[in-house]
ZALUM-888405 format. One line per field, with one value per atom (N, C-alpha, C, O): z, x, y; residue in one letter; atom name; residue number from 1. Coordinates in Angstrom, 2 decimals. Layout:
N
c3	[Z,...];
c1	[X,...];
c2	[Y,...];
r	[A,...];
a	[CA,...];
k	[NUM,...];
This chain:
121
c3	[62.79,62.23,61.76,61.16,62.03,61.69,60.52,60.49,59.53,58.40,58.73,59.06,58.64,58.91,57.63,56.86,57.43,56.28,56.66,57.69,55.83,56.10,55.11,53.90,55.61,54.77,54.71,55.73,53.49,53.30,53.08,52.19,53.87,53.67,52.33,51.86,51.72,50.46,50.73,51.52,50.08,50.22,49.31,48.38,49.57,48.69,47.22,46.33,46.98,45.59,44.94,43.78,45.69,45.13,44.92,43.93,45.84,45.72,44.49,43.74,44.28,43.12,41.83,40.84,41.82,40.62,40.27,39.09,41.26,41.03,40.50,39.60,41.03,40.57,39.12,38.31,38.79,37.41,36.45,35.33,36.85,35.99,35.74,34.62,36.77,36.61,35.71,34.88,35.84,34.97,33.53,32.61,33.31,31.95,31.31,30.13,32.07,31.55,31.20,30.16,32.04,31.77,30.51,29.72,30.33,29.12,27.89,26.86,27.99,26.85,26.46,25.27,27.43,27.14,26.45,25.46,26.95,26.37,25.05,24.27,24.77,23.53,22.35,21.25,22.56,21.48,20.53,19.64,20.70,19.83,18.79,19.08,17.58,16.54,15.74,15.70,15.10,14.37,13.24,13.22,12.29,11.19,10.96,10.64,11.12,10.99,12.15,12.06,13.27,14.45,15.69,15.60,16.83,18.09,18.98,18.88,19.86,20.73,22.19,22.51,23.06,24.50,25.06,25.17,25.41,25.79,27.24,27.84,27.79,29.08,28.85,27.72,29.88,29.73,28.95,28.17,29.14,28.52,27.57,27.05,27.35,26.48,25.87,26.44,24.70,24.01,23.47,23.01,23.52,22.82,21.61,21.74,20.44,19.20,18.65,18.46,18.39,17.78,16.36,16.16,15.38,13.98,13.45,13.75,12.67,11.94,10.73,10.03,10.49,9.32,8.09,8.20,6.93,5.69,5.32,4.33,6.11,5.81,5.91,6.44,5.40,5.51,6.92,7.15,7.86,9.28,9.74,9.45,10.48,11.06,12.31,12.51,13.13,14.35,14.66,14.42,15.21,15.68,17.20,17.86,17.75,19.19,19.66,18.95,20.85,21.46,20.49,20.53,19.63,18.71,17.44,16.67,17.19,15.96,15.31,15.94,14.03,13.33,13.30,13.07,13.53,13.43,12.38,12.41,11.45,10.37,10.31,10.54,10.01,9.74,8.25,7.41,7.93,6.54,6.04,4.93,6.85,6.45,7.56,8.54,7.40,8.39,7.65,6.79,8.03,7.45,8.56,9.09,8.89,9.99,11.28,11.62,12.01,13.27,13.11,14.10,11.88,11.61,11.05,10.15,11.59,11.22,10.84,11.46,9.82,9.45,9.75,9.26,10.56,10.90,10.59,10.50,10.43,10.27,11.45,11.67,12.20,13.37,13.23,13.06,13.31,13.20,11.91,11.90,10.83,9.53,9.29,8.21,10.25,10.10,10.07,10.91,9.10,9.04,9.96,10.02,10.69,11.63,11.34,11.08,11.39,11.32,12.73,13.37,13.22,14.60,14.66,13.79,15.69,16.00,17.47,18.27,17.81,19.20,20.08,19.72,21.21,22.14,21.88,22.69,20.77,20.43,21.36,21.83,21.61,22.41,21.70,20.48,22.46,21.90,20.90,21.12,19.80,18.81,19.19,19.56,19.09,19.45,18.18,17.23,18.18,17.05,17.58,18.19,17.33,17.71,19.18,19.51,20.07,21.50,21.99,23.12,21.13,21.50,21.42,20.58,22.30,22.29,21.72,22.19,20.69,20.00,20.14,19.81,20.61,20.72,20.08,20.01,19.62,19.06,20.16,20.65,20.53,21.58,21.05,21.64,19.91,19.38,17.92,17.42,17.24,15.84,15.71,16.13,15.13,14.81,13.36,12.69,12.88,11.52,11.37,10.26,12.45,12.40,12.81,12.35,13.67,14.20,14.57,14.76,14.65,15.08,16.22,16.09,17.33,18.50,18.82,19.07,18.82,19.20,20.42,20.73,21.09,22.23,21.91,21.56,22.03,21.79,23.08,23.59,23.60,24.86,24.76,23.96,25.57,25.63,26.19,27.19,25.55,25.97,27.04,26.75,28.28,29.37,29.19,29.81,28.35,28.13,27.19,27.08,26.49,25.52,26.17,25.49];
c1	[-24.19,-22.88,-22.50,-23.32,-21.29,-20.80,-19.84,-18.94,-20.08,-19.15,-18.05,-18.32,-16.85,-15.72,-14.93,-14.70,-14.53,-13.69,-12.24,-11.76,-11.56,-10.16,-9.32,-9.47,-8.46,-7.55,-6.21,-5.60,-5.78,-4.48,-3.46,-3.62,-2.43,-1.41,-0.71,-0.55,-0.30,0.43,1.84,2.60,2.15,3.49,4.43,3.97,5.71,6.64,6.49,6.63,6.21,6.05,4.82,4.87,3.70,2.49,2.68,2.21,3.37,3.65,4.53,4.28,5.55,6.44,5.68,5.89,4.79,4.00,3.09,2.95,2.49,1.66,2.46,2.00,3.64,4.52,4.94,4.94,5.30,5.70,4.54,4.74,3.34,2.17,1.93,1.61,2.06,1.90,2.95,2.64,4.19,5.26,5.03,5.26,4.57,4.30,3.20,3.29,2.18,1.09,1.61,1.25,2.45,3.03,3.88,3.81,4.67,5.50,4.62,4.91,3.55,2.63,1.99,1.82,1.62,1.02,2.03,1.70,3.25,4.26,4.80,5.38,4.62,5.12,4.22,4.46,3.20,2.32,2.99,2.33,4.27,5.02,5.77,6.28,5.82,6.63,7.28,6.78,8.41,9.10,9.94,10.28,10.26,11.16,12.02,11.51,13.32,14.22,14.10,14.49,13.56,13.37,13.43,13.25,13.67,13.58,12.60,12.43,11.94,10.94,11.25,11.82,10.86,10.96,9.63,9.39,8.76,7.39,7.08,7.58,6.24,5.63,4.14,3.71,3.35,1.90,1.26,0.34,1.74,1.10,2.00,1.57,3.22,4.12,5.18,5.54,5.65,6.72,7.72,7.35,8.99,10.02,10.40,10.71,10.38,10.71,11.98,12.05,12.98,14.21,14.26,14.42,14.12,14.14,15.57,16.31,15.96,17.23,17.02,16.02,17.95,17.84,18.38,19.27,17.85,18.32,17.67,18.05,16.68,15.95,14.46,14.05,13.65,12.20,11.82,11.61,11.74,11.57,10.14,9.54,9.61,8.28,8.18,8.96,7.19,6.95,5.47,4.81,4.94,3.57,3.62,4.16,3.04,3.09,1.76,1.10,1.35,0.11,-1.08,-2.01,-1.04,-2.15,-2.14,-3.09,-1.08,-1.00,0.36,1.31,0.44,1.71,2.38,1.73,3.68,4.50,5.57,6.25,5.72,6.71,7.57,7.09,8.83,9.71,9.58,9.90,9.13,8.96,10.23,10.70,10.81,12.03,12.57,11.88,13.83,14.47,15.44,16.21,15.39,16.29,16.68,15.83,17.95,18.40,17.76,17.82,17.15,16.49,14.98,14.26,14.51,13.08,12.85,13.56,11.85,11.54,10.08,9.22,9.78,8.40,8.14,8.84,7.13,6.72,5.24,4.51,4.82,3.40,2.99,3.56,2.02,1.52,0.02,-0.67,-0.49,-1.93,-2.51,-3.64,-1.72,-2.19,-2.07,-2.44,-1.57,-1.42,0.06,0.83,0.44,1.83,2.02,1.20,3.13,3.48,4.89,5.78,5.10,6.44,6.82,6.12,7.92,8.34,9.75,10.57,10.02,11.38,11.65,10.72,12.92,13.29,12.87,13.10,12.26,11.84,10.45,9.93,9.86,8.52,7.50,7.70,6.41,5.33,4.78,4.83,4.26,3.74,2.62,1.76,2.65,1.58,0.56,0.92,-0.72,-1.80,-2.34,-2.70,-2.39,-2.95,-3.66,-3.04,-4.94,-5.71,-5.62,-5.57,-5.61,-5.52,-4.12,-3.93,-3.13,-1.74,-0.96,-1.23,0.02,0.92,2.25,2.82,2.74,3.97,4.99,4.70,6.19,7.27,8.54,8.72,9.39,10.69,11.73,11.95,12.36,13.38,14.74,15.41,15.16,16.49,16.60,15.87,17.56,17.87,19.39,20.08,19.90,21.33,21.45,20.44,22.68,22.89,22.45,22.12,22.44,22.12,20.68,20.14,20.07,18.75,17.89,18.36,16.59,15.58,14.82,14.37,14.66,13.98,12.75,12.86,11.58,10.33,9.74,10.05,8.87,8.12,6.64,6.16,5.93,4.49,3.83,4.13,2.92,2.27,0.77,0.30,0.04,-1.41,-1.63,-1.02,-2.51,-2.79,-3.86,-5.00,-3.52,-4.50,-5.68,-6.73,-5.51,-6.59,-7.66,-8.75,-7.35,-8.32,-9.29,-10.16];
c2	[-34.62,-34.67,-33.26,-32.57,-32.85,-31.53,-31.63,-32.46,-30.75,-30.69,-29.69,-28.53,-30.14,-29.26,-29.08,-30.01,-27.86,-27.55,-27.79,-27.32,-28.52,-28.82,-28.01,-28.17,-27.17,-26.40,-27.13,-27.45,-27.37,-27.99,-26.89,-26.06,-26.88,-25.84,-26.06,-27.19,-24.94,-25.03,-25.55,-24.98,-26.63,-27.18,-26.38,-25.72,-26.43,-25.72,-26.14,-25.31,-27.41,-27.88,-27.25,-26.83,-27.17,-26.56,-25.06,-24.50,-24.42,-23.00,-22.73,-21.78,-23.55,-23.40,-23.65,-22.95,-24.64,-24.93,-23.75,-23.40,-23.14,-21.96,-20.79,-20.08,-20.60,-19.52,-19.75,-18.82,-20.98,-21.29,-21.12,-20.65,-21.49,-21.30,-19.82,-19.42,-19.00,-17.56,-16.96,-16.10,-17.39,-16.90,-17.31,-16.52,-18.53,-19.00,-18.17,-17.84,-17.84,-17.00,-15.61,-15.07,-15.04,-13.72,-13.72,-12.79,-14.76,-14.86,-14.99,-14.40,-15.76,-15.93,-14.61,-14.34,-13.79,-12.49,-11.59,-10.93,-11.55,-10.68,-11.21,-10.45,-12.48,-13.06,-12.72,-13.21,-11.91,-11.50,-10.52,-9.99,-10.27,-9.37,-10.19,-11.27,-9.66,-10.29,-9.17,-8.05,-9.49,-8.44,-9.01,-10.20,-8.12,-8.43,-7.20,-6.13,-7.35,-6.21,-5.25,-4.08,-5.75,-4.91,-5.80,-7.02,-5.19,-5.90,-5.17,-3.95,-5.92,-5.32,-5.64,-6.68,-4.73,-4.91,-4.43,-3.23,-5.39,-5.04,-5.34,-6.30,-4.47,-4.69,-4.83,-5.08,-4.69,-4.85,-3.70,-3.94,-2.47,-1.31,-0.52,0.52,-0.97,-0.21,-1.13,-2.16,-0.73,-1.45,-0.45,0.63,-0.82,-0.08,-0.93,-2.11,-0.30,-0.99,-0.36,0.86,-1.19,-0.73,-1.28,-2.48,-0.37,-0.75,-0.69,0.25,-1.68,-1.62,-0.72,-0.86,0.19,1.06,0.34,-0.51,0.69,0.11,-1.21,-1.84,-1.64,-2.87,-2.58,-1.54,-3.49,-3.38,-3.83,-5.02,-2.90,-3.24,-3.00,-1.96,-3.98,-3.85,-4.71,-5.63,-4.39,-5.16,-5.10,-4.08,-6.18,-6.20,-6.14,-7.03,-5.06,-4.84,-4.30,-3.54,-4.69,-4.21,-4.33,-3.53,-5.34,-5.60,-4.79,-4.86,-4.00,-3.20,-3.41,-3.87,-3.05,-3.15,-1.78,-0.76,-1.78,-0.56,-0.82,-1.84,0.13,0.00,1.25,2.37,1.06,2.18,2.50,1.66,3.70,4.13,4.79,4.50,5.69,6.36,7.23,7.53,7.62,8.50,9.42,8.99,10.69,11.67,12.65,13.37,12.65,13.50,13.04,11.86,13.98,13.62,13.44,13.34,13.40,13.21,11.80,11.35,11.14,9.76,9.67,10.31,8.87,8.58,7.11,6.23,6.87,5.52,5.37,6.35,4.13,3.84,2.97,1.89,3.44,2.71,2.60,3.61,1.39,1.12,1.72,2.21,1.66,2.13,3.63,4.09,4.39,5.84,6.22,5.77,7.07,7.54,8.73,9.64,8.69,9.75,10.24,9.43,11.55,12.13,12.53,13.32,11.99,12.21,12.76,12.47,13.56,14.01,13.70,13.61,13.54,13.26,14.44,15.60,14.15,15.19,15.75,16.51,15.37,15.84,15.18,14.06,15.89,15.34,14.10,14.01,13.16,11.91,12.17,13.02,11.42,11.47,10.42,9.30,10.75,9.84,9.19,9.88,7.87,7.14,5.88,5.02,5.81,4.64,4.27,3.08,5.25,4.96,4.65,4.21,4.88,4.65,5.95,6.80,6.10,7.25,6.78,5.80,7.49,7.09,8.21,9.36,7.87,8.85,8.27,7.05,9.16,8.78,8.95,10.05,7.83,7.87,8.28,9.12,7.68,7.99,7.58,6.73,8.24,7.95,7.90,8.84,6.82,6.73,6.27,6.03,6.15,5.65,4.20,3.77,3.45,2.02,1.68,0.68,2.51,2.13,3.33,4.45,3.04,4.01,3.35,2.21,4.06,3.50,4.34,5.54,3.69,4.36,3.67,2.52,4.40,3.85,3.98,5.06,2.87,2.85,2.39,1.32,3.22,2.88,3.12,3.93,2.41,2.63,4.02,4.40,4.77,6.14,6.09,5.74,6.45,6.39,7.34,7.16,8.37,9.33,8.79,9.36,7.68,7.12,6.19,5.64];
r	[X,X,X,X,X,X,X,X,X,X,X,X,X,X,X,X,X,X,X,X,X,X,X,X,X,X,X,X,X,X,X,X,X,X,X,X,X,X,X,X,X,X,X,X,X,X,X,X,X,X,X,X,X,X,X,X,X,X,X,X,X,X,X,X,X,X,X,X,X,X,X,X,X,X,X,X,X,X,X,X,X,X,X,X,X,X,X,X,X,X,X,X,X,X,X,X,X,X,X,X,X,X,X,X,X,X,X,X,X,X,X,X,X,X,X,X,X,X,X,X,X,X,X,X,X,X,X,X,X,X,X,X,X,X,X,X,X,X,X,X,X,X,X,X,X,X,X,X,X,X,X,X,X,X,X,X,X,X,X,X,X,X,X,X,X,X,X,X,X,X,X,X,X,X,X,X,X,X,X,X,X,X,X,X,X,X,X,X,X,X,X,X,X,X,X,X,X,X,X,X,X,X,X,X,X,X,X,X,X,X,X,X,X,X,X,X,X,X,X,X,X,X,X,X,X,X,X,X,X,X,X,X,X,X,X,X,X,X,X,X,X,X,X,X,X,X,X,X,X,X,X,X,X,X,X,X,X,X,X,X,X,X,X,X,X,X,X,X,X,X,X,X,X,X,X,X,X,X,X,X,X,X,X,X,X,X,X,X,X,X,X,X,X,X,X,X,X,X,X,X,X,X,X,X,X,X,X,X,X,X,X,X,X,X,X,X,X,X,X,X,X,X,X,X,X,X,X,X,X,X,X,X,X,X,X,X,X,X,X,X,X,X,X,X,X,X,X,X,X,X,X,X,X,X,X,X,X,X,X,X,X,X,X,X,X,X,X,X,X,X,X,X,X,X,X,X,X,X,X,X,X,X,X,X,X,X,X,X,X,X,X,X,X,X,X,X,X,X,X,X,X,X,X,X,X,X,X,X,X,X,X,X,X,X,X,X,X,X,X,X,X,X,X,X,X,X,X,X,X,X,X,X,X,X,X,X,X,X,X,X,X,X,X,X,X,X,X,X,X,X,X,X,X,X,X,X,X,X,X,X,X,X,X,X,X,X,X,X,X,X,X,X,X,X,X,X,X,X,X,X,X,X,X,X];
a	[N,CA,C,O,N,CA,C,O,N,CA,C,O,N,CA,C,O,N,CA,C,O,N,CA,C,O,N,CA,C,O,N,CA,C,O,N,CA,C,O,N,CA,C,O,N,CA,C,O,N,CA,C,O,N,CA,C,O,N,CA,C,O,N,CA,C,O,N,CA,C,O,N,CA,C,O,N,CA,C,O,N,CA,C,O,N,CA,C,O,N,CA,C,O,N,CA,C,O,N,CA,C,O,N,CA,C,O,N,CA,C,O,N,CA,C,O,N,CA,C,O,N,CA,C,O,N,CA,C,O,N,CA,C,O,N,CA,C,O,N,CA,C,O,N,CA,C,O,N,CA,C,O,N,CA,C,O,N,CA,C,O,N,CA,C,O,N,CA,C,O,N,CA,C,O,N,CA,C,O,N,CA,C,O,N,CA,C,O,N,CA,C,O,N,CA,C,O,N,CA,C,O,N,CA,C,O,N,CA,C,O,N,CA,C,O,N,CA,C,O,N,CA,C,O,N,CA,C,O,N,CA,C,O,N,CA,C,O,N,CA,C,O,N,CA,C,O,N,CA,C,O,N,CA,C,O,N,CA,C,O,N,CA,C,O,N,CA,C,O,N,CA,C,O,N,CA,C,O,N,CA,C,O,N,CA,C,O,N,CA,C,O,N,CA,C,O,N,CA,C,O,N,CA,C,O,N,CA,C,O,N,CA,C,O,N,CA,C,O,N,CA,C,O,N,CA,C,O,N,CA,C,O,N,CA,C,O,N,CA,C,O,N,CA,C,O,N,CA,C,O,N,CA,C,O,N,CA,C,O,N,CA,C,O,N,CA,C,O,N,CA,C,O,N,CA,C,O,N,CA,C,O,N,CA,C,O,N,CA,C,O,N,CA,C,O,N,CA,C,O,N,CA,C,O,N,CA,C,O,N,CA,C,O,N,CA,C,O,N,CA,C,O,N,CA,C,O,N,CA,C,O,N,CA,C,O,N,CA,C,O,N,CA,C,O,N,CA,C,O,N,CA,C,O,N,CA,C,O,N,CA,C,O,N,CA,C,O,N,CA,C,O,N,CA,C,O,N,CA,C,O,N,CA,C,O,N,CA,C,O,N,CA,C,O,N,CA,C,O,N,CA,C,O,N,CA,C,O,N,CA,C,O,N,CA,C,O,N,CA,C,O,N,CA,C,O,N,CA,C,O,N,CA,C,O,N,CA,C,O,N,CA,C,O];
k	[1,1,1,1,2,2,2,2,3,3,3,3,4,4,4,4,5,5,5,5,6,6,6,6,7,7,7,7,8,8,8,8,9,9,9,9,10,10,10,10,11,11,11,11,12,12,12,12,13,13,13,13,14,14,14,14,15,15,15,15,16,16,16,16,17,17,17,17,18,18,18,18,19,19,19,19,20,20,20,20,21,21,21,21,22,22,22,22,23,23,23,23,24,24,24,24,25,25,25,25,26,26,26,26,27,27,27,27,28,28,28,28,29,29,29,29,30,30,30,30,31,31,31,31,32,32,32,32,33,33,33,33,34,34,34,34,35,35,35,35,36,36,36,36,37,37,37,37,38,38,38,38,39,39,39,39,40,40,40,40,41,41,41,41,42,42,42,42,43,43,43,43,44,44,44,44,45,45,45,45,46,46,46,46,47,47,47,47,48,48,48,48,49,49,49,49,50,50,50,50,51,51,51,51,52,52,52,52,53,53,53,53,54,54,54,54,55,55,55,55,56,56,56,56,57,57,57,57,58,58,58,58,59,59,59,59,60,60,60,60,61,61,61,61,62,62,62,62,63,63,63,63,64,64,64,64,65,65,65,65,66,66,66,66,67,67,67,67,68,68,68,68,69,69,69,69,70,70,70,70,71,71,71,71,72,72,72,72,73,73,73,73,74,74,74,74,75,75,75,75,76,76,76,76,77,77,77,77,78,78,78,78,79,79,79,79,80,80,80,80,81,81,81,81,82,82,82,82,83,83,83,83,84,84,84,84,85,85,85,85,86,86,86,86,87,87,87,87,88,88,88,88,89,89,89,89,90,90,90,90,91,91,91,91,92,92,92,92,93,93,93,93,94,94,94,94,95,95,95,95,96,96,96,96,97,97,97,97,98,98,98,98,99,99,99,99,100,100,100,100,101,101,101,101,102,102,102,102,103,103,103,103,104,104,104,104,105,105,105,105,106,106,106,106,107,107,107,107,108,108,108,108,109,109,109,109,110,110,110,110,111,111,111,111,112,112,112,112,113,113,113,113,114,114,114,114,115,115,115,115,116,116,116,116,117,117,117,117,118,118,118,118,119,119,119,119,120,120,120,120,121,121,121,121];
């Protein structure tokens, strides 16, 4: 007697179910961000955090907390992973705990930073 392997072709329903399961997993991974007085836009290796000025703003991203401490002119002080950083727009990324932090923009209403995994770490 010969054992034969039978391959069942993927039906459109099975293919759609697999796609939906993959999308749900991706959303769950990216939903690891939380914030108060801030909004986040995260990918797998980087997040942009937009802090509202004039409020106690913080966000948890990439496993660390980021807080807006203060802003004066084009200089901003943030705390990322427990370390305070002074940043200006256009400045080279500051390295903290394996993360690269840059200041994207400062306005009267908001401060926008980018936090990404540092590939050199």
